[in-house]
C-alpha angles and dihedrals in degrees: 000000000000113000097175139025121307090235092056089046090052093048089048089052091051094049091047089059089066117097114264094013114118127196096267094047090047090053091049090051092049091051090046090054088053089059094046119102112261093244091055091050090050091049090049092049091047091051089055092050092046092054091056095043103039108029119082139157120273110251090222107043104008093237118141116267145150092218125051118251097033122243092259095052091044094044110118094206096055119110102246094192096070126064122190112204116212135170103234141009091256087064089059089052091051093049093045090055089065092060087213103106119070101172133088130279138224118201113206095194094234140337135278112277114165091182090059093042095251111142134167091275089061092057133064092259096124090051090052091053090050090054091053091064087083128067103299120156101182141018115200115202107212102172127149117278095243133101094273093046092048092048091050092046092052092046093050093044090054091045094049097042096088091052120088094248132108111245118201136165131215116264120259129204145098121350118237108268092023123131122232093223092060097046119103121240095255092054092048091048091052091046091054092046092049097047118139134207118255 
């Protein structure tokens, strides 16, 4: 039974298709759009269309960009001898916010997940190997600390080992402000293994 307008129902359906948006949140968003001024709704709709029409993947690193190659790959001050491998473009954004990494990136487009049918051929692994034909000193594996990320890290480490390139992974451990008593055993183990001298 329809308790509201068909248009609101349709907008609610569209919002609920987004990741992390449940039915109630989708309905709240749809009703919020109804209250927005028309010019703001048009700007919002245009931003959605622009994302689909203007944004593409960099032909070098597979990061999102409007210009190919992306600003990072084209940046003259980047260290071209180090490549940081990440799963998704949002990982590049997170690492860039630190202002600590000055090398290049390679976005895999996901992580290995045999249960979901995601194998090496579904990721940008071949493209990574092609990039290593140049003068690369180090590959940093910065994948998520979950089962899929660990599986992908181990796979890539094994694949890259025969090449004459240093392969490292980002450190894992306790977050700043975290309490030891609330940390799980795996996190504590990694923190102990990754300890550094002071």
